N, CA, C and O atoms as a Maestro MAE file, in Angstrom:
{
 s_m_m2io_version
 :::
 2.0.0
}

f_m_ct {
 s_m_title
 :::
 protein
 m_atom[228] {
  # First column is atom index #
  i_m_mmod_type
  r_m_x_coord
  r_m_y_coord
  r_m_z_coord
  i_m_residue_number
  s_m_chain_name
  s_m_pdb_residue_name
  s_m_pdb_atom_name
  i_m_atomic_number
  :::
  1 25 86.139 -19.844 26.110 1 A "MET " " N  " 7
  2 3 87.060 -20.952 26.330 1 A "MET " " CA " 6
  3 2 86.372 -22.003 27.201 1 A "MET " " C  " 6
  4 15 85.709 -21.661 28.180 1 A "MET " " O  " 8
  5 25 86.522 -23.245 26.856 2 A "THR " " N  " 7
  6 3 85.863 -24.339 27.567 2 A "THR " " CA " 6
  7 2 86.763 -24.875 28.677 2 A "THR " " C  " 6
  8 15 87.955 -25.105 28.476 2 A "THR " " O  " 8
  9 25 86.182 -25.061 29.816 3 A "ASP " " N  " 7
  10 3 86.902 -25.596 30.969 3 A "ASP " " CA " 6
  11 2 87.017 -27.113 30.837 3 A "ASP " " C  " 6
  12 15 86.112 -27.757 30.306 3 A "ASP " " O  " 8
  13 25 88.133 -27.696 31.318 4 A "LYS " " N  " 7
  14 3 88.333 -29.155 31.241 4 A "LYS " " CA " 6
  15 2 87.200 -29.904 31.944 4 A "LYS " " C  " 6
  16 15 86.761 -30.955 31.476 4 A "LYS " " O  " 8
  17 25 86.729 -29.360 33.066 5 A "LYS " " N  " 7
  18 3 85.671 -30.004 33.822 5 A "LYS " " CA " 6
  19 2 84.401 -30.107 32.969 5 A "LYS " " C  " 6
  20 15 83.705 -31.121 33.008 5 A "LYS " " O  " 8
  21 25 84.104 -29.054 32.198 6 A "ASP " " N  " 7
  22 3 82.932 -29.069 31.333 6 A "ASP " " CA " 6
  23 2 83.065 -30.139 30.252 6 A "ASP " " C  " 6
  24 15 82.093 -30.827 29.938 6 A "ASP " " O  " 8
  25 25 84.244 -30.283 29.691 7 A "ILE " " N  " 7
  26 3 84.478 -31.294 28.655 7 A "ILE " " CA " 6
  27 2 84.253 -32.684 29.237 7 A "ILE " " C  " 6
  28 15 83.620 -33.527 28.602 7 A "ILE " " O  " 8
  29 25 84.763 -32.928 30.430 8 A "GLY " " N  " 7
  30 3 84.588 -34.229 31.073 8 A "GLY " " CA " 6
  31 2 83.122 -34.526 31.327 8 A "GLY " " C  " 6
  32 15 82.686 -35.664 31.154 8 A "GLY " " O  " 8
  33 25 82.355 -33.531 31.731 9 A "GLN " " N  " 7
  34 3 80.947 -33.734 31.993 9 A "GLN " " CA " 6
  35 2 80.185 -34.012 30.704 9 A "GLN " " C  " 6
  36 15 79.210 -34.764 30.717 9 A "GLN " " O  " 8
  37 25 80.612 -33.421 29.596 10 A "MET " " N  " 7
  38 3 79.938 -33.658 28.329 10 A "MET " " CA " 6
  39 2 80.184 -35.088 27.853 10 A "MET " " C  " 6
  40 15 79.327 -35.667 27.186 10 A "MET " " O  " 8
  41 25 81.344 -35.668 28.184 11 A "ASP " " N  " 7
  42 3 81.667 -37.029 27.774 11 A "ASP " " CA " 6
  43 2 80.909 -38.066 28.598 11 A "ASP " " C  " 6
  44 15 80.648 -39.169 28.119 11 A "ASP " " O  " 8
  45 25 80.556 -37.718 29.836 12 A "GLU " " N  " 7
  46 3 79.850 -38.652 30.702 12 A "GLU " " CA " 6
  47 2 78.381 -38.685 30.311 12 A "GLU " " C  " 6
  48 15 77.759 -37.640 30.118 12 A "GLU " " O  " 8
  49 25 77.832 -39.884 30.197 13 A "LYS " " N  " 7
  50 3 76.440 -40.027 29.792 13 A "LYS " " CA " 6
  51 2 75.670 -40.800 30.833 13 A "LYS " " C  " 6
  52 15 76.193 -41.695 31.497 13 A "LYS " " O  " 8
  53 25 74.399 -40.426 30.956 14 A "GLU " " N  " 7
  54 3 73.519 -41.147 31.851 14 A "GLU " " CA " 6
  55 2 73.182 -42.518 31.270 14 A "GLU " " C  " 6
  56 15 73.031 -42.680 30.059 14 A "GLU " " O  " 8
  57 25 73.071 -43.482 32.149 15 A "ILE " " N  " 7
  58 3 72.580 -44.811 31.796 15 A "ILE " " CA " 6
  59 2 71.405 -45.044 32.741 15 A "ILE " " C  " 6
  60 15 71.613 -45.358 33.913 15 A "ILE " " O  " 8
  61 25 70.175 -44.896 32.251 16 A "PRO " " N  " 7
  62 3 69.011 -45.015 33.128 16 A "PRO " " CA " 6
  63 2 69.037 -46.295 33.963 16 A "PRO " " C  " 6
  64 15 69.207 -47.397 33.444 16 A "PRO " " O  " 8
  65 25 68.861 -46.111 35.278 17 A "GLY " " N  " 7
  66 3 68.878 -47.249 36.198 17 A "GLY " " CA " 6
  67 2 70.254 -47.640 36.682 17 A "GLY " " C  " 6
  68 15 70.372 -48.475 37.579 17 A "GLY " " O  " 8
  69 25 71.317 -47.055 36.106 18 A "LYS " " N  " 7
  70 3 72.691 -47.381 36.522 18 A "LYS " " CA " 6
  71 2 73.484 -46.134 36.887 18 A "LYS " " C  " 6
  72 15 74.031 -46.059 37.987 18 A "LYS " " O  " 8
  73 25 73.559 -45.164 35.999 19 A "LEU " " N  " 7
  74 3 74.240 -43.892 36.244 19 A "LEU " " CA " 6
  75 2 73.285 -42.768 35.863 19 A "LEU " " C  " 6
  76 15 72.823 -42.697 34.724 19 A "LEU " " O  " 8
  77 25 72.992 -41.893 36.813 20 A "GLU " " N  " 7
  78 3 72.072 -40.791 36.562 20 A "GLU " " CA " 6
  79 2 72.565 -39.539 37.277 20 A "GLU " " C  " 6
  80 15 73.283 -39.617 38.273 20 A "GLU " " O  " 8
  81 25 72.167 -38.387 36.749 21 A "TYR " " N  " 7
  82 3 72.511 -37.125 37.393 21 A "TYR " " CA " 6
  83 2 71.599 -36.881 38.581 21 A "TYR " " C  " 6
  84 15 70.380 -37.015 38.476 21 A "TYR " " O  " 8
  85 25 72.195 -36.522 39.716 22 A "PHE " " N  " 7
  86 3 71.470 -36.167 40.934 22 A "PHE " " CA " 6
  87 2 72.278 -35.098 41.649 22 A "PHE " " C  " 6
  88 15 73.474 -35.281 41.879 22 A "PHE " " O  " 8
  89 25 71.659 -34.004 41.999 23 A "ASP " " N  " 7
  90 3 72.331 -32.876 42.651 23 A "ASP " " CA " 6
  91 2 73.517 -32.382 41.830 23 A "ASP " " C  " 6
  92 15 74.553 -32.024 42.391 23 A "ASP " " O  " 8
  93 25 73.372 -32.361 40.508 24 A "GLY " " N  " 7
  94 3 74.398 -31.802 39.643 24 A "GLY " " CA " 6
  95 2 75.587 -32.691 39.347 24 A "GLY " " C  " 6
  96 15 76.542 -32.240 38.716 24 A "GLY " " O  " 8
  97 25 75.559 -33.956 39.787 25 A "ARG " " N  " 7
  98 3 76.666 -34.861 39.472 25 A "ARG " " CA " 6
  99 2 76.130 -36.194 38.990 25 A "ARG " " C  " 6
  100 15 75.005 -36.587 39.302 25 A "ARG " " O  " 8
  101 25 76.952 -36.870 38.232 26 A "LEU " " N  " 7
  102 3 76.608 -38.197 37.756 26 A "LEU " " CA " 6
  103 2 76.882 -39.180 38.889 26 A "LEU " " C  " 6
  104 15 78.004 -39.263 39.388 26 A "LEU " " O  " 8
  105 25 75.855 -39.923 39.292 27 A "ARG " " N  " 7
  106 3 75.997 -40.824 40.431 27 A "ARG " " CA " 6
  107 2 75.488 -42.215 40.095 27 A "ARG " " C  " 6
  108 15 74.626 -42.387 39.234 27 A "ARG " " O  " 8
  109 25 76.032 -43.197 40.785 28 A "LYS " " N  " 7
  110 3 75.619 -44.593 40.627 28 A "LYS " " CA " 6
  111 2 74.265 -44.786 41.317 28 A "LYS " " C  " 6
  112 15 74.073 -44.348 42.451 28 A "LYS " " O  " 8
  113 25 73.341 -45.435 40.636 29 A "VAL " " N  " 7
  114 3 72.023 -45.725 41.196 29 A "VAL " " CA " 6
  115 2 72.148 -46.968 42.075 29 A "VAL " " C  " 6
  116 15 72.604 -48.018 41.622 29 A "VAL " " O  " 8
  117 25 71.738 -46.836 43.334 30 A "VAL " " N  " 7
  118 3 71.809 -47.950 44.279 30 A "VAL " " CA " 6
  119 2 70.546 -48.800 44.194 30 A "VAL " " C  " 6
  120 15 70.622 -50.029 44.187 30 A "VAL " " O  " 8
  121 25 69.388 -48.150 44.129 31 A "ASP " " N  " 7
  122 3 68.105 -48.863 44.064 31 A "ASP " " CA " 6
  123 2 67.191 -48.138 43.075 31 A "ASP " " C  " 6
  124 15 66.591 -47.119 43.416 31 A "ASP " " O  " 8
  125 25 67.087 -48.657 41.863 32 A "ALA " " N  " 7
  126 3 66.332 -47.998 40.799 32 A "ALA " " CA " 6
  127 2 64.820 -47.985 41.053 32 A "ALA " " C  " 6
  128 15 64.098 -47.244 40.386 32 A "ALA " " O  " 8
  129 25 64.333 -48.782 41.993 33 A "ARG " " N  " 7
  130 3 62.898 -48.784 42.307 33 A "ARG " " CA " 6
  131 2 62.496 -47.555 43.106 33 A "ARG " " C  " 6
  132 15 61.316 -47.206 43.143 33 A "ARG " " O  " 8
  133 25 63.442 -46.901 43.738 34 A "ARG " " N  " 7
  134 3 63.161 -45.758 44.595 34 A "ARG " " CA " 6
  135 2 63.309 -44.450 43.850 34 A "ARG " " C  " 6
  136 15 63.728 -44.436 42.693 34 A "ARG " " O  " 8
  137 25 62.970 -43.352 44.500 35 A "SER " " N  " 7
  138 3 63.125 -42.034 43.880 35 A "SER " " CA " 6
  139 2 63.848 -41.103 44.830 35 A "SER " " C  " 6
  140 15 63.961 -41.376 46.025 35 A "SER " " O  " 8
  141 25 64.337 -40.002 44.289 36 A "GLY " " N  " 7
  142 3 65.020 -38.994 45.105 36 A "GLY " " CA " 6
  143 2 66.301 -39.498 45.740 36 A "GLY " " C  " 6
  144 15 67.023 -40.299 45.146 36 A "GLY " " O  " 8
  145 25 66.585 -39.027 46.955 37 A "TRP " " N  " 7
  146 3 67.811 -39.332 47.688 37 A "TRP " " CA " 6
  147 2 68.011 -40.838 47.842 37 A "TRP " " C  " 6
  148 15 69.133 -41.337 47.748 37 A "TRP " " O  " 8
  149 25 66.908 -41.559 48.080 38 A "TRP " " N  " 7
  150 3 66.995 -43.001 48.349 38 A "TRP " " CA " 6
  151 2 67.420 -43.797 47.118 38 A "TRP " " C  " 6
  152 15 67.901 -44.922 47.250 38 A "TRP " " O  " 8
  153 25 67.248 -43.230 45.925 39 A "ARG " " N  " 7
  154 3 67.662 -43.908 44.696 39 A "ARG " " CA " 6
  155 2 69.183 -44.041 44.618 39 A "ARG " " C  " 6
  156 15 69.696 -44.962 43.983 39 A "ARG " " O  " 8
  157 25 69.900 -43.123 45.263 40 A "PHE " " N  " 7
  158 3 71.361 -43.064 45.158 40 A "PHE " " CA " 6
  159 2 72.095 -43.374 46.456 40 A "PHE " " C  " 6
  160 15 73.324 -43.453 46.456 40 A "PHE " " O  " 8
  161 25 71.384 -43.548 47.551 41 A "ASN " " N  " 7
  162 3 72.018 -43.759 48.855 41 A "ASN " " CA " 6
  163 2 71.311 -44.851 49.628 41 A "ASN " " C  " 6
  164 15 70.115 -45.081 49.453 41 A "ASN " " O  " 8
  165 25 72.053 -45.516 50.476 42 A "GLU " " N  " 7
  166 3 71.471 -46.440 51.442 42 A "GLU " " CA " 6
  167 2 71.746 -45.856 52.812 42 A "GLU " " C  " 6
  168 15 72.823 -45.313 53.060 42 A "GLU " " O  " 8
  169 25 70.784 -45.968 53.692 43 A "HIS " " N  " 7
  170 3 70.968 -45.447 55.044 43 A "HIS " " CA " 6
  171 2 70.835 -46.594 56.033 43 A "HIS " " C  " 6
  172 15 69.830 -47.305 56.056 43 A "HIS " " O  " 8
  173 25 71.843 -46.754 56.829 44 A "TYR " " N  " 7
  174 3 71.826 -47.809 57.836 44 A "TYR " " CA " 6
  175 2 71.871 -47.199 59.226 44 A "TYR " " C  " 6
  176 15 72.576 -46.216 59.452 44 A "TYR " " O  " 8
  177 25 71.129 -47.770 60.151 45 A "ASP " " N  " 7
  178 3 71.234 -47.361 61.544 45 A "ASP " " CA " 6
  179 2 71.921 -48.485 62.320 45 A "ASP " " C  " 6
  180 15 72.453 -49.415 61.714 45 A "ASP " " O  " 8
  181 25 71.916 -48.411 63.617 46 A "ARG " " N  " 7
  182 3 72.629 -49.410 64.434 46 A "ARG " " CA " 6
  183 2 72.070 -50.817 64.285 46 A "ARG " " C  " 6
  184 15 72.804 -51.797 64.417 46 A "ARG " " O  " 8
  185 25 70.766 -50.921 64.008 47 A "ASP " " N  " 7
  186 3 70.116 -52.227 63.939 47 A "ASP " " CA " 6
  187 2 69.978 -52.780 62.531 47 A "ASP " " C  " 6
  188 15 69.489 -53.896 62.359 47 A "ASP " " O  " 8
  189 25 70.393 -52.031 61.523 48 A "GLY " " N  " 7
  190 3 70.237 -52.486 60.146 48 A "GLY " " CA " 6
  191 2 69.705 -51.372 59.267 48 A "GLY " " C  " 6
  192 15 69.928 -50.194 59.543 48 A "GLY " " O  " 8
  193 25 69.017 -51.735 58.231 49 A "TYR " " N  " 7
  194 3 68.554 -50.753 57.254 49 A "TYR " " CA " 6
  195 2 67.465 -49.846 57.821 49 A "TYR " " C  " 6
  196 15 66.579 -50.295 58.547 49 A "TYR " " O  " 8
  197 25 67.547 -48.586 57.483 50 A "CYS " " N  " 7
  198 3 66.585 -47.590 57.940 50 A "CYS " " CA " 6
  199 2 66.172 -46.734 56.744 50 A "CYS " " C  " 6
  200 15 67.019 -46.106 56.109 50 A "CYS " " O  " 8
  201 25 64.872 -46.708 56.435 51 A "ASP " " N  " 7
  202 3 64.389 -45.926 55.293 51 A "ASP " " CA " 6
  203 2 64.347 -44.426 55.561 51 A "ASP " " C  " 6
  204 15 64.211 -43.649 54.616 51 A "ASP " " O  " 8
  205 25 64.456 -44.004 56.776 52 A "ASN " " N  " 7
  206 3 64.306 -42.594 57.104 52 A "ASN " " CA " 6
  207 2 65.643 -41.979 57.484 52 A "ASN " " C  " 6
  208 15 66.105 -42.196 58.604 52 A "ASN " " O  " 8
  209 25 66.295 -41.212 56.588 53 A "PRO " " N  " 7
  210 3 67.601 -40.628 56.902 53 A "PRO " " CA " 6
  211 2 67.544 -39.551 57.977 53 A "PRO " " C  " 6
  212 15 68.577 -39.165 58.525 53 A "PRO " " O  " 8
  213 25 66.332 -39.058 58.286 54 A "ALA " " N  " 7
  214 3 66.200 -38.023 59.300 54 A "ALA " " CA " 6
  215 2 65.991 -38.606 60.695 54 A "ALA " " C  " 6
  216 15 65.855 -37.858 61.663 54 A "ALA " " O  " 8
  217 25 65.964 -39.907 60.805 55 A "ARG " " N  " 7
  218 3 65.736 -40.546 62.101 55 A "ARG " " CA " 6
  219 2 66.864 -40.227 63.073 55 A "ARG " " C  " 6
  220 15 68.040 -40.298 62.717 55 A "ARG " " O  " 8
  221 25 66.505 -39.884 64.273 56 A "GLY " " N  " 7
  222 3 67.505 -39.585 65.299 56 A "GLY " " CA " 6
  223 2 68.114 -40.844 65.866 56 A "GLY " " C  " 6
  224 15 67.522 -41.922 65.812 56 A "GLY " " O  " 8
  225 25 69.299 -40.693 66.408 57 A "TYR " " N  " 7
  226 3 69.980 -41.847 66.994 57 A "TYR " " CA " 6
  227 2 69.924 -41.787 68.481 57 A "TYR " " C  " 6
  228 15 70.446 -42.675 69.155 57 A "TYR " " O  " 8
  :::
 }
 m_bond[227] {
  # First column is bond index #
  i_m_from
  i_m_to
  i_m_order
  :::
  1 1 2 1
  2 2 3 1
  3 3 4 2
  4 3 5 1
  5 5 6 1
  6 6 7 1
  7 7 8 2
  8 7 9 1
  9 9 10 1
  10 10 11 1
  11 11 12 2
  12 11 13 1
  13 13 14 1
  14 14 15 1
  15 15 16 2
  16 15 17 1
  17 17 18 1
  18 18 19 1
  19 19 20 2
  20 19 21 1
  21 21 22 1
  22 22 23 1
  23 23 24 2
  24 23 25 1
  25 25 26 1
  26 26 27 1
  27 27 28 2
  28 27 29 1
  29 29 30 1
  30 30 31 1
  31 31 32 2
  32 31 33 1
  33 33 34 1
  34 34 35 1
  35 35 36 2
  36 35 37 1
  37 37 38 1
  38 38 39 1
  39 39 40 2
  40 39 41 1
  41 41 42 1
  42 42 43 1
  43 43 44 2
  44 43 45 1
  45 45 46 1
  46 46 47 1
  47 47 48 2
  48 47 49 1
  49 49 50 1
  50 50 51 1
  51 51 52 2
  52 51 53 1
  53 53 54 1
  54 54 55 1
  55 55 56 2
  56 55 57 1
  57 57 58 1
  58 58 59 1
  59 59 60 2
  60 59 61 1
  61 61 62 1
  62 62 63 1
  63 63 64 2
  64 63 65 1
  65 65 66 1
  66 66 67 1
  67 67 68 2
  68 67 69 1
  69 69 70 1
  70 70 71 1
  71 71 72 2
  72 71 73 1
  73 73 74 1
  74 74 75 1
  75 75 76 2
  76 75 77 1
  77 77 78 1
  78 78 79 1
  79 79 80 2
  80 79 81 1
  81 81 82 1
  82 82 83 1
  83 83 84 2
  84 83 85 1
  85 85 86 1
  86 86 87 1
  87 87 88 2
  88 87 89 1
  89 89 90 1
  90 90 91 1
  91 91 92 2
  92 91 93 1
  93 93 94 1
  94 94 95 1
  95 95 96 2
  96 95 97 1
  97 97 98 1
  98 98 99 1
  99 99 100 2
  100 99 101 1
  101 101 102 1
  102 102 103 1
  103 103 104 2
  104 103 105 1
  105 105 106 1
  106 106 107 1
  107 107 108 2
  108 107 109 1
  109 109 110 1
  110 110 111 1
  111 111 112 2
  112 111 113 1
  113 113 114 1
  114 114 115 1
  115 115 116 2
  116 115 117 1
  117 117 118 1
  118 118 119 1
  119 119 120 2
  120 119 121 1
  121 121 122 1
  122 122 123 1
  123 123 124 2
  124 123 125 1
  125 125 126 1
  126 126 127 1
  127 127 128 2
  128 127 129 1
  129 129 130 1
  130 130 131 1
  131 131 132 2
  132 131 133 1
  133 133 134 1
  134 134 135 1
  135 135 136 2
  136 135 137 1
  137 137 138 1
  138 138 139 1
  139 139 140 2
  140 139 141 1
  141 141 142 1
  142 142 143 1
  143 143 144 2
  144 143 145 1
  145 145 146 1
  146 146 147 1
  147 147 148 2
  148 147 149 1
  149 149 150 1
  150 150 151 1
  151 151 152 2
  152 151 153 1
  153 153 154 1
  154 154 155 1
  155 155 156 2
  156 155 157 1
  157 157 158 1
  158 158 159 1
  159 159 160 2
  160 159 161 1
  161 161 162 1
  162 162 163 1
  163 163 164 2
  164 163 165 1
  165 165 166 1
  166 166 167 1
  167 167 168 2
  168 167 169 1
  169 169 170 1
  170 170 171 1
  171 171 172 2
  172 171 173 1
  173 173 174 1
  174 174 175 1
  175 175 176 2
  176 175 177 1
  177 177 178 1
  178 178 179 1
  179 179 180 2
  180 179 181 1
  181 181 182 1
  182 182 183 1
  183 183 184 2
  184 183 185 1
  185 185 186 1
  186 186 187 1
  187 187 188 2
  188 187 189 1
  189 189 190 1
  190 190 191 1
  191 191 192 2
  192 191 193 1
  193 193 194 1
  194 194 195 1
  195 195 196 2
  196 195 197 1
  197 197 198 1
  198 198 199 1
  199 199 200 2
  200 199 201 1
  201 201 202 1
  202 202 203 1
  203 203 204 2
  204 203 205 1
  205 205 206 1
  206 206 207 1
  207 207 208 2
  208 207 209 1
  209 209 210 1
  210 210 211 1
  211 211 212 2
  212 211 213 1
  213 213 214 1
  214 214 215 1
  215 215 216 2
  216 215 217 1
  217 217 218 1
  218 218 219 1
  219 219 220 2
  220 219 221 1
  221 221 222 1
  222 222 223 1
  223 223 224 2
  224 223 225 1
  225 225 226 1
  226 226 227 1
  227 227 228 2
  :::
 }
}
């Protein structure tokens, strides 16, 4: 028997550079020039944009 969640995932399609699967879910691409975590997320610190999400505050 097919689960509703599985059916919904089968209907969703990747659009390279716009919607892509990351960590098992379809996510909006924030910056297609980047790779990995940074492709789907922006990280800001107190002073503005920060490329390093592991930076301490």
